[in-house]
C-alpha positions in Angstrom: 120.1 49.7 -70.0 120.6 46.6 -72.2 123.8 45.2 -73.6 125.1 42.8 -76.2 128.1 40.5 -75.8 130.5 40.7 -78.7 134.1 39.4 -78.8 133.9 38.9 -75.0 133.1 42.6 -74.4 129.9 44.2 -73.3 128.4 46.9 -75.6 125.6 49.1 -74.5 122.5 48.9 -76.7 122.7 52.6 -77.9 126.1 51.8 -79.3 125.1 48.4 -80.8 121.9 49.1 -82.7 123.4 48.1 -86.1 125.1 44.9 -84.9 122.0 42.8 -85.5 122.2 41.1 -82.1 119.6 41.0 -79.4 120.4 43.1 -76.3 119.5 41.8 -72.8 119.6 43.4 -69.3 123.0 43.4 -67.7 121.8 41.2 -64.8 121.0 38.4 -67.3 124.7 37.8 -68.2 126.3 35.0 -66.1 129.7 36.7 -66.1 130.7 40.2 -67.0 134.0 40.5 -68.9 136.6 43.0 -67.8 139.9 44.1 -69.3 143.5 44.8 -68.2 144.4 48.5 -68.0 145.9 49.8 -71.2 148.8 52.0 -70.0 149.0 54.1 -73.2 145.3 55.0 -73.4 144.6 58.7 -73.3 142.1 58.6 -70.4 139.8 61.3 -69.1 141.2 62.6 -65.8 137.9 64.3 -65.2 136.0 61.0 -65.5 138.3 59.0 -63.3 138.4 61.7 -60.7 134.6 61.8 -60.6 134.4 58.0 -60.3 137.3 57.7 -57.8 136.3 55.4 -54.9 132.6 55.4 -56.0 130.0 53.0 -57.4 127.5 55.1 -59.4 124.5 54.8 -61.7 124.7 55.8 -65.3 122.3 58.6 -64.5 124.7 60.0 -62.0 127.5 60.4 -64.4 127.7 63.6 -66.5 129.6 61.9 -69.3 128.6 60.5 -72.7 128.2 56.7 -73.0 130.8 56.7 -75.7 133.4 58.0 -73.3 132.4 55.4 -70.7 132.6 52.6 -73.2 136.0 53.6 -74.3 137.3 53.6 -70.7 135.6 50.2 -70.1 137.3 48.6 -73.2 140.7 50.0 -72.1 140.3 48.6 -68.5 139.9 51.9 -66.6 136.3 51.3 -65.5 134.0 48.2 -65.3 130.3 47.6 -65.5 128.7 45.7 -62.5 125.2 44.3 -62.1 122.9 46.4 -60.0 120.7 43.4 -59.1 121.9 39.8 -58.8 120.0 36.6 -58.5 120.3 34.6 -55.2 118.8 31.3 -54.0 116.2 33.3 -52.1 115.5 35.8 -54.8 117.4 39.0 -55.5 120.2 41.1 -54.0 120.9 44.8 -54.6 124.6 45.2 -55.1 124.5 48.9 -54.0 122.7 48.5 -50.6 122.9 44.8 -49.9 119.1 44.4 -49.7 117.9 40.8 -50.0 114.4 41.2 -48.4 111.9 39.9 -51.0 109.2 42.4 -50.0 111.5 45.3 -50.7 111.8 44.4 -54.4 109.1 45.3 -56.9 108.7 45.1 -60.7 107.5 47.5 -63.4 107.4 47.5 -67.2 110.7 49.2 -68.1 111.0 51.5 -71.1 114.7 50.8 -71.3 114.7 47.1 -71.5 111.2 46.7 -72.9 110.2 44.0 -70.4 109.2 43.6 -66.7 112.2 44.9 -64.6 112.8 44.2 -60.9 114.1 47.1 -58.8 115.2 47.6 -55.2 112.8 49.7 -53.1 115.2 49.9 -50.2 117.6 52.4 -51.7 115.3 53.9 -54.4 115.7 57.4 -52.7 119.3 57.4 -54.0 118.2 56.6 -57.6 116.7 53.4 -58.9 118.8 50.2 -59.1 117.1 47.6 -61.3 117.9 44.4 -63.3 118.9 46.4 -66.3 120.9 49.0 -64.3 124.7 48.8 -64.5 126.7 50.2 -61.6 129.9 51.9 -62.8 133.1 51.4 -60.9 136.6 52.7 -61.5 139.3 50.1 -61.8 142.0 52.5 -60.7 143.2 52.3 -57.1 142.3 55.2 -54.9 145.5 57.0 -54.0 145.8 59.5 -51.2 148.0 62.5 -51.1 150.3 63.1 -48.2 149.8 66.3 -46.1 152.7 66.9 -43.7 151.1 69.6 -41.5 147.4 69.9 -42.2 146.3 70.4 -38.6 146.2 74.0 -37.4 144.4 73.7 -34.1 146.1 75.3 -31.1 143.9 74.4 -28.1 145.1 71.8 -25.7 143.5 68.4 -24.9 142.7 67.3 -21.3 144.7 64.3 -20.0 141.8 61.9 -20.8 141.4 63.4 -24.3 145.1 63.1 -24.9 145.2 59.4 -23.8 142.3 58.6 -26.1 143.8 60.6 -29.0 147.0 58.5 -28.7 145.0 55.3 -28.9 143.1 56.6 -32.0 146.5 57.4 -33.6 147.7 53.9 -32.9 144.5 52.3 -34.3 144.9 54.4 -37.5 148.6 53.5 -37.9 147.9 49.8 -37.5 144.6 49.5 -39.4 142.7 48.4 -36.2 139.2 48.8 -34.9 138.6 51.0 -31.8 135.6 52.2 -29.8 135.9 55.6 -28.2 133.4 55.7 -25.4 133.2 59.3 -24.5 130.6 61.1 -22.3 128.5 63.8 -24.0 130.6 66.9 -24.1 133.9 65.1 -23.7 135.2 66.8 -26.8 135.4 63.7 -28.9 135.7 65.6 -32.1 138.9 67.2 -30.9 140.2 63.8 -29.8 140.1 62.8 -33.5 142.3 65.7 -34.7 145.7 64.1 -34.0 144.5 60.8 -35.6 143.1 62.5 -38.7 146.4 64.5 -39.0 148.4 61.3 -38.7 146.3 59.6 -41.4 146.8 62.6 -43.8 150.6 62.4 -43.1 150.4 58.7 -44.2 148.5 59.6 -47.4 145.3 58.0 -46.1 141.8 59.1 -47.0 139.5 59.8 -44.1 135.7 59.6 -43.8 133.7 60.7 -40.8 130.2 59.2 -41.2 127.3 60.1 -39.0 123.6 59.0 -39.2 122.1 62.6 -39.2 122.4 65.6 -41.5 122.3 67.9 -38.4 125.6 66.4 -37.2 127.3 66.8 -40.6 126.4 70.5 -40.7 127.7 70.9 -37.2 131.0 69.0 -37.8 131.9 70.4 -41.2 132.8 74.0 -40.1 134.7 72.7 -37.1 136.9 70.4 -39.2 137.4 73.1 -41.9 138.6 75.4 -39.2 141.0 72.8 -37.7 142.3 71.9 -41.2 142.0 75.2 -43.0 144.2 74.4 -46.0 142.9 70.9 -46.6 140.1 70.1 -49.1 137.1 69.0 -46.9 133.7 68.1 -48.3 130.3 67.6 -46.5 127.9 65.1 -48.1 124.2 64.9 -47.2 120.9 65.0 -49.1 121.0 68.1 -51.3 124.7 68.8 -50.6 126.5 71.1 -53.0 129.6 68.9 -52.6 128.1 65.9 -54.3 130.4 64.7 -57.1 133.5 66.1 -55.4 136.4 64.2 -53.8 138.6 65.2 -50.9 141.1 63.6 -48.5 138.7 64.4 -45.6 134.9 63.7 -46.1 132.1 64.3 -43.6 129.1 62.3 -44.7 125.7 60.9 -43.6 125.8 57.1 -43.6 123.2 57.1 -46.4 125.6 58.9 -48.8 128.1 56.1 -48.3 126.0 53.9 -50.5 127.7 55.7 -53.5 131.2 54.9 -52.3 133.3 51.8 -53.0 136.6 50.9 -51.4 137.3 54.6 -51.0 138.5 55.2 -47.4 141.6 54.1 -45.4 140.1 55.4 -42.2 136.4 55.2 -41.4 135.2 57.0 -38.3 131.5 56.3 -37.4 130.2 59.0 -35.1 127.2 58.2 -32.8 127.3 54.6 -33.8 124.4 53.8 -31.6 122.1 56.5 -33.2 119.1 55.8 -35.3 118.9 54.9 -38.2 122.5 53.4 -38.3 122.0 51.3 -35.2 118.9 49.5 -36.6 119.5 49.6 -40.4 121.7 46.8 -41.9 121.8 48.8 -45.2 123.8 51.6 -43.6 126.2 49.1 -42.0 126.6 47.5 -45.4 127.3 50.9 -46.9 130.1 51.5 -44.3 131.7 48.1 -45.1 131.5 48.7 -48.9 133.0 52.2 -48.6 136.1 51.3 -46.7 139.3 49.8 -48.1 140.9 46.5 -47.1 142.8 46.9 -44.9 141.5 50.0 -43.1 141.0 51.3 -39.6 137.5 51.8 -38.2 136.9 54.1 -35.2 133.5 54.1 -33.5 132.4 57.0 -31.4 129.6 57.0 -28.9 128.5 58.2 -25.5 126.0 55.4 -25.2 127.3 52.0 -26.5 124.6 49.4 -26.5 124.6 46.7 -23.8 126.1 44.1 -26.0 129.1 46.3 -26.8 129.4 47.2 -23.1 129.6 43.5 -22.2 132.2 42.9 -25.0 134.3 45.6 -23.5 134.1 44.1 -20.0 135.1 40.7 -21.4 138.0 42.1 -23.4 136.4 41.1 -26.7 136.2 44.7 -28.0 139.1 47.3 -27.9 137.8 50.5 -26.4 139.1 53.7 -24.7 136.9 55.6 -22.3 136.6 59.3 -21.6 134.4 59.5 -18.5 134.7 63.3 -18.0 134.0 66.4 -20.0 137.0 68.4 -21.3 136.3 71.2 -18.8 136.6 68.8 -15.8 133.1 69.4 -14.2 130.8 66.5 -13.5 127.9 65.5 -15.8 124.6 67.0 -14.6 122.5 64.2 -13.1 118.8 64.2 -14.1 116.1 64.7 -11.5 112.9 62.7 -11.7 109.6 64.5 -11.2 106.2 62.9 -11.3 103.7 65.0 -13.3 100.6 62.8 -13.4 98.6 62.0 -16.5 100.2 64.7 -18.8 98.6 63.2 -21.9 95.1 63.9 -20.5 96.2 67.4 -19.7 97.4 68.0 -23.3 94.1 66.8 -24.6 92.5 69.5 -22.5 95.0 72.0 -24.0 97.0 72.3 -20.8 100.1 71.0 -19.2 100.8 69.7 -15.6 101.4 72.5 -13.1 105.0 71.5 -12.3 105.8 71.4 -16.0 104.4 74.9 -16.6 106.2 76.1 -13.4 109.5 74.8 -14.8 108.9 76.5 -18.2 107.9 79.8 -16.4 111.1 79.7 -14.4 113.2 79.4 -17.6 111.3 82.2 -19.4 111.5 84.5 -16.3 115.2 83.8 -15.9 115.8 84.3 -19.6 117.5 80.9 -19.8 117.1 78.9 -22.9 115.7 75.3 -22.7 114.9 72.2 -24.7 111.6 70.4 -24.0 111.7 66.9 -25.4 108.4 65.1 -26.1 107.8 61.6 -27.5 105.9 62.2 -30.7 105.2 64.8 -33.5 101.4 64.9 -32.9 102.0 65.7 -29.2 104.7 68.3 -30.1 102.3 70.3 -32.3 99.7 70.4 -29.5 102.2 71.3 -26.8 103.7 74.1 -28.9 100.3 75.6 -29.4 99.8 75.6 -25.6 103.2 77.1 -24.9 102.9 79.9 -27.5 100.3 81.5 -25.2 103.2 82.0 -22.7 105.6 83.3 -25.3 104.9 83.6 -29.1 108.6 82.9 -29.8 108.5 79.3 -28.5 108.8 76.9 -31.4 108.8 73.2 -32.1 111.0 71.1 -34.4 110.9 67.5 -35.6 112.4 65.4 -38.4 109.7 66.2 -41.0 109.8 70.0 -40.3 110.8 71.9 -43.5 112.1 74.8 -41.3 114.2 72.5 -39.1 117.6 74.0 -40.0 116.3 77.6 -39.6 114.7 77.0 -36.2 117.8 75.3 -34.8 120.0 78.1 -36.1 117.6 80.7 -34.5 117.8 78.8 -31.2 121.6 78.8 -31.3 121.6 82.5 -31.9 119.4 83.0 -28.8 116.4 84.2 -30.8 114.1 81.4 -29.4 113.6 81.1 -25.6 112.5 77.4 -25.7 112.5 74.7 -28.4 110.1 71.8 -28.1 111.6 68.9 -29.9 111.4 65.1 -30.6 114.4 62.9 -30.1 115.8 64.4 -33.4 117.8 66.9 -31.3 118.9 64.4 -28.7 122.5 64.6 -30.1 124.7 66.6 -32.3 123.4 70.1 -31.4 125.4 72.1 -28.9 124.1 75.2 -27.2 126.4 76.7 -24.4 123.9 77.6 -21.6 120.6 75.6 -21.5 118.4 73.5 -19.3 116.6 70.4 -20.6 113.3 68.7 -19.6 111.7 65.6 -20.9 107.9 65.4 -20.8 106.7 61.8 -20.8 110.1 60.3 -19.9 108.3 57.0 -19.4 107.5 56.7 -23.1 109.2 53.7 -24.8 111.0 56.0 -27.2 113.1 57.3 -24.4 115.6 54.5 -24.0 118.6 54.6 -21.7 120.8 55.8 -24.6 118.3 58.5 -25.6 117.9 59.8 -22.1 121.7 59.9 -21.5 122.1 61.9 -24.8 119.3 64.3 -23.8 120.9 64.9 -20.4 124.2 65.5 -22.2 122.8 68.6 -23.9 123.3 70.5 -20.5 126.6 71.9 -19.1 128.8 71.4 -22.1 130.5 74.8 -22.0 133.3 75.6 -19.6 131.6 78.9 -18.9 128.3 77.2 -18.1 129.3 73.7 -16.8 126.1 73.0 -14.9 122.3 73.2 -15.5 119.0 71.6 -14.8 118.0 68.2 -16.3 114.4 67.2 -15.4 112.6 64.0 -16.4 108.8 64.6 -16.0 107.1 61.3 -15.9 103.9 59.4 -15.2 105.8 56.4 -13.7 109.5 55.6 -13.6 110.9 53.1 -16.1 113.9 50.8 -16.1 115.3 52.9 -18.9 115.1 56.1 -16.8 116.8 54.5 -13.9 119.5 52.9 -16.1 120.2 56.3 -17.7 120.6 58.0 -14.3 122.9 55.2 -13.1 124.9 55.4 -16.3 125.6 59.1 -15.7 126.4 58.6 -12.0 128.8 55.8 -12.9 130.7 57.9 -15.4 131.0 60.7 -12.8 132.3 58.2 -10.3 134.9 56.8 -12.7 136.0 60.3 -13.7 136.5 61.2 -10.0 138.4 57.9 -9.4 140.8 58.8 -12.3 141.3 62.3 -11.0 139.7 63.9 -14.0 137.2 66.2 -12.1 138.1 69.6 -10.8 138.3 69.8 -7.0 136.6 72.7 -5.3 
């Protein structure tokens, strides 16, 4: 949209057609005027609620431009540039992108001239040189909830110690890393901290890289905080446009927020795509208030963070044992020869087939992780000859949610998967195998997470973890040592059950 500048105020072109002045894209103005809040203005509570803590495109606002302009002139909202000029080129104010090759131009019908837009975040709606971002000028105020938590289970001693540290970080607006093994019950560790934040009137966001994890966490948090408004945000979410004191969101959806949260909890901070995508890290920084507390959760911190913890440069609390007190299952390595050659011949190595036969015969569910989608489809076709109910799932699968749900219900005996299910999906009694554990996609962190799918339930605390390979790698060895080290620390701290 284009604007004119009149009496030191911006006027959108649709409202300024009879003024006789030339309108220009918003990014062409050197400075954008803003106004003090007019306390006697009859503002729209609906509009301000919709915009609270957010930074949105005009197309995302279901309100007439006249209403927006009135609130702008009375100081309740402001217009911001979507794209700004830098010494190197352009910067997208929504996602922080400054990479030249991730900008493009087109002839824009709105501004009647070539218009530059950001390709990096275009999946969230196009931000271009003529696109204003709309932000509320009103502070985001939280509501105090004295007794929101209704969860009556008990924490283990390690969980309780970590929970107290989380509460302290939230009370003092500090950063904290919670390094908890897979199945340690880290979600429950957050409950006292979230409850304390709500008592203080703070707004809380739990952000995670993947939709699967949002869908898993949302019902658990709604059950623990049954009388609290809780929303879940992901692509296609029905909660989009709503606000709540507790938000569970994919990190992508945080691009729409602006200084909204007093407490930011980043789940699986090491997971793709958050760990490798500066845009998502920018989104987190933009979405949190100043000051605020940030709590990072992971079972597999990267080596840089591990070193910072050792050197005392990063505050962290460790939970080396699962809530049920049994040790982590340690993976077994098993050589399977040139398995790729076998797949090309529409077969699998004998020991891999034997492992799968044992699971099917014993009616024990299992995950089989494979490196790539094209291999997955071939392997599923081979295994369907053993059992037609065997299925495969990957990130591009349109039936992904339905297949995972069917597996959880016990309707599928074995699920062949890529690393998309390495984390965030919990099934009580399963075994896990990796075919091609030597592939570069299976990093130390990925393999630790995969092994962590097994033995998570107190009723079924053990299980088989098998890494089938065509040659051991440093990452495989590091993953096994990681798990053994955590078991050793848990035993040293007296966190494991003694037989």
